[in-house]
C-alpha positions in Angstrom: 104.3 118.7 123.6 101.3 116.5 123.5 99.5 117.6 126.7 100.1 121.2 125.8 99.1 120.8 122.2 96.3 118.3 122.8 95.0 118.4 126.5 93.8 115.1 127.8 90.1 115.0 128.5 88.4 112.2 130.5 85.1 111.6 128.8 83.8 109.1 131.4 84.4 111.7 134.1 82.3 114.2 132.1 79.4 111.7 131.4 79.4 110.4 135.0 80.1 113.7 136.8 77.9 116.1 138.8 77.0 119.5 137.3 80.1 121.1 138.9 82.5 118.4 137.5 80.8 118.6 134.1 81.3 122.4 134.0 85.0 122.0 134.9 85.6 119.5 132.1 83.6 121.5 129.7 85.7 124.6 130.5 88.9 122.5 129.7 87.4 121.5 126.4 86.5 125.1 125.5 90.1 126.2 126.3 91.6 123.5 124.2 89.3 124.2 121.2 90.0 128.0 121.4 93.8 127.6 121.7 94.7 124.6 119.6 91.6 122.9 118.1 93.1 119.6 119.3 92.5 117.4 122.4 92.9 113.8 123.5 90.0 111.7 124.7 90.6 109.0 127.3 88.2 106.6 129.0 86.2 106.7 125.8 84.6 103.3 126.3 85.4 101.9 122.8 86.1 98.2 122.9 89.8 97.5 122.7 88.9 94.3 120.7 87.2 96.5 118.0 90.3 98.7 117.9 92.7 95.8 117.7 90.7 94.0 115.0 90.6 97.2 112.9 94.3 98.0 113.4 95.5 94.4 112.5 93.1 94.3 109.5 94.3 97.6 108.0 97.9 96.4 108.5 97.3 93.3 106.6 95.5 95.2 103.9 98.3 97.6 103.2 100.8 94.7 103.3 99.1 93.2 100.2 100.8 93.6 96.8 99.9 96.8 95.0 98.2 94.8 92.1 95.8 93.3 94.7 95.0 96.6 96.5 94.4 98.2 93.1 91.6 95.8 92.5 89.7 97.9 95.1 90.8 101.3 94.0 88.5 104.3 93.5 86.7 103.7 90.2 87.1 107.3 89.0 88.7 110.6 89.9 86.8 112.3 92.6 85.0 109.2 93.7 85.0 109.2 97.5 85.5 105.6 98.5 88.0 102.8 97.8 91.8 102.4 97.6 93.9 105.4 96.7 97.6 104.7 96.0 100.7 106.6 96.9 100.7 110.3 95.6 97.0 110.2 94.5 95.9 113.1 96.7 97.1 116.6 97.6 95.5 117.8 100.8 97.0 121.2 100.6 94.9 121.8 97.5 91.9 122.1 99.7 93.3 125.4 101.0 94.3 126.5 97.5 97.9 125.7 97.8 100.0 124.1 95.1 102.3 121.3 96.3 103.5 117.8 95.1 101.1 115.0 96.0 101.1 113.5 99.4 103.3 110.5 100.1 100.7 108.1 101.5 98.1 105.5 100.5 94.7 105.3 101.8 91.4 103.3 102.0 88.2 105.2 102.5 84.6 104.2 103.2 81.4 106.0 104.0 78.2 105.4 106.0 77.3 101.7 106.7 73.7 102.2 105.6 71.5 104.6 103.5 68.7 106.2 105.5 65.3 105.8 103.9 64.6 109.5 103.7 67.8 110.2 101.6 66.6 110.7 98.0 68.9 113.6 96.9 70.8 112.3 93.8 74.0 114.1 94.8 73.9 112.6 98.2 73.3 109.1 96.8 76.0 109.6 94.2 78.7 111.0 96.6 78.3 110.4 100.4 76.3 107.2 99.9 78.2 105.8 96.9 79.0 102.1 97.1 82.4 101.2 98.6 84.5 98.7 96.7 85.0 96.4 99.6 88.1 94.3 99.7 87.8 90.5 100.0 91.3 90.4 101.5 91.8 90.2 104.4 88.9 87.9 104.9 87.3 89.9 107.7 87.9 93.4 106.2 84.3 94.5 106.0 83.4 93.1 109.5 86.3 94.9 111.2 85.8 98.1 109.3 82.0 98.3 110.0 82.4 97.6 113.7 85.0 100.3 114.0 82.9 102.8 112.0 79.9 102.2 114.2 81.9 102.7 117.4 83.3 105.9 116.0 79.8 107.2 115.1 78.7 106.5 118.7 81.8 108.1 120.2 81.4 111.2 118.0 77.8 111.7 119.2 79.0 111.5 122.8 81.8 114.0 122.0 79.3 116.4 120.5 77.3 116.4 123.7 80.5 117.4 125.5 81.1 120.1 122.9 77.5 121.4 123.4 78.1 121.8 127.2 81.5 123.6 126.5 79.5 125.9 124.2 76.9 126.7 126.9 74.0 125.2 125.0 71.8 122.1 125.8 73.7 118.8 125.6 71.2 117.7 122.9 71.8 120.8 120.8 73.6 119.0 118.0 71.4 115.9 118.0 69.2 117.0 115.2 72.2 117.8 113.0 73.9 114.4 113.3 71.0 112.0 113.4 72.2 110.6 109.9 75.8 111.7 109.7 77.6 111.4 106.4 80.9 110.6 108.1 83.8 108.9 106.4 86.4 106.5 107.7 89.9 106.5 106.4 92.8 104.1 106.9 96.2 105.7 106.0 99.5 104.1 105.3 102.7 106.2 105.0 105.2 103.9 103.4 108.9 104.0 104.0 110.4 106.6 101.7 112.7 104.9 99.1 113.6 108.2 97.6 114.0 111.8 98.6 110.6 113.8 98.5 110.2 116.5 95.9 110.7 120.2 97.3 107.5 120.9 99.4 106.3 117.3 99.4 105.0 115.9 102.7 103.4 112.8 103.9 100.2 114.9 104.2 100.2 118.5 103.2 99.1 121.3 105.5 95.4 121.3 105.6 92.3 121.6 107.9 89.6 119.0 108.1 86.2 119.8 106.6 83.6 118.6 109.1 82.6 118.9 112.8 85.4 116.8 114.3 88.0 114.1 113.5 88.8 111.1 115.6 92.4 110.0 115.0 93.9 106.7 116.0 97.7 107.1 115.5 100.3 104.3 115.5 101.4 104.2 119.1 105.0 105.1 118.4 104.5 107.3 115.4 106.0 110.7 114.8 105.3 113.5 112.3 101.8 114.9 113.1 102.2 118.6 113.6 99.7 121.4 114.3 100.1 125.1 113.5 100.0 127.5 116.4 98.4 130.9 116.4 101.9 132.4 115.9 102.4 130.4 112.8 104.9 127.9 114.3 104.5 124.1 114.0 104.5 121.8 117.0 104.3 118.0 117.2 101.3 116.1 118.6 102.5 112.7 119.9 100.1 109.7 120.4 98.6 109.3 123.9 98.3 105.7 125.2 94.7 104.7 125.4 93.3 107.8 123.9 92.0 109.1 120.6 93.4 112.4 119.3 90.4 114.8 118.4 90.7 117.8 116.2 88.0 120.2 115.0 87.0 120.7 111.4 85.9 123.7 109.3 82.2 123.3 109.9 82.8 123.5 113.7 84.7 126.7 113.1 81.8 128.0 111.1 79.3 126.9 113.8 81.2 128.7 116.6 81.9 131.9 114.6 85.7 131.1 114.7 85.7 131.0 118.5 86.9 127.4 118.2 89.8 126.5 115.7 89.9 124.3 112.7 93.6 124.0 113.0 96.0 123.5 110.1 98.0 120.3 110.5 100.2 118.2 108.5 102.3 115.0 108.6 105.9 115.7 107.9 108.5 113.3 106.4 110.7 111.2 108.7 114.1 112.7 109.8 116.1 109.9 108.2 115.5 109.0 104.6 115.6 105.3 103.4 114.7 104.1 106.8 112.4 101.0 106.7 111.2 101.8 110.1 109.8 105.0 109.0 106.4 103.4 107.9 103.5 105.2 109.7 99.9 104.2 109.9 96.8 105.8 111.3 93.0 105.6 111.2 90.9 108.7 110.9 87.1 109.0 111.4 85.8 112.3 109.8 82.5 113.2 111.6 80.2 115.1 109.2 76.7 116.3 110.0 73.7 115.1 108.1 73.8 115.7 104.3 71.0 118.5 104.5 72.1 119.9 107.9 72.2 123.7 107.8 75.3 125.0 109.6 74.7 128.5 111.0 76.3 130.3 113.9 75.5 128.9 117.3 73.5 131.5 119.3 76.0 131.6 122.2 78.9 132.4 119.7 77.5 135.7 118.4 76.5 139.0 120.0 76.4 142.7 119.3 80.4 142.9 119.5 80.9 139.6 117.6 78.6 139.4 114.6 78.5 136.2 112.6 81.4 136.0 110.1 79.8 133.2 107.9 76.8 132.6 105.8 74.9 129.4 106.4 76.0 126.3 104.4 74.7 122.8 103.9 76.9 120.1 105.2 76.9 117.7 102.2 77.5 120.1 99.4 80.3 121.8 101.5 82.0 118.5 102.0 81.8 117.5 98.4 83.3 120.7 97.2 86.2 120.4 99.6 86.9 116.7 98.8 86.9 117.1 95.1 89.5 119.9 95.2 92.2 117.4 96.6 92.1 114.6 94.1 94.8 114.2 91.5 
């Protein structure tokens, strides 16, 4: 199901290709974004050492006793960064759905620095709020920041690929993502010691909020599903050596719903009480600049397809979505 649900795109081939090859790959990307909103990016150039260090560090963190992890928990409801324990969030609520809270724990962190031009009090209090950094494992912050910076660089390159697929200049998105307010999230889905409540999932059905998400799933993990146009659910499996990319709500708004911000979820393991059912992943949520105005891209609107959306500002839009999910 993976190549059908998330077609594999060679990023290096696009970046190094001639105009004809670039156009071919851009067309593949456009098709994926229209039909599923998911794709897999290989030959991405991210250092394997950076990936391995992040993965091992997050495993060590989630293995810590709960009382230790709680030392780094979010300081108040609705605060964006820090540790959130099991059943602390309900992602389906961002879509207005009422379900039991999600069966996962997370650690969340934001931008690695505050640009000098950012003075908006809301931005400083939300997207640029301090992260309660763990001191265990010892190299947590070093591994985290290296991975965050690698994802920020990769997302900028993917946005150039997206621009080509949308028939605008490759630099079209640059002004909107010069100081992105992206967030990085490490997720741990513990083995389920008891049966979930009715309607309770590891991650409830939701769409992401920003421009794109870069997901690094556990290599042998199961449970990530996307909703097809006919309403059915299909599994997306990990791809060796590749990141899974999905679009967010702002990209759907930018493209006048030409591209899909796809509903997805993480379902429970088939066998309850299975210690092997633990699942982990790392997600980078790329979000345009706090004050970026998201309006329909000119190539996505014409006399027969008028714009469906009013302009929104990236930061306030993100803040409203995030705060709706917190228990």
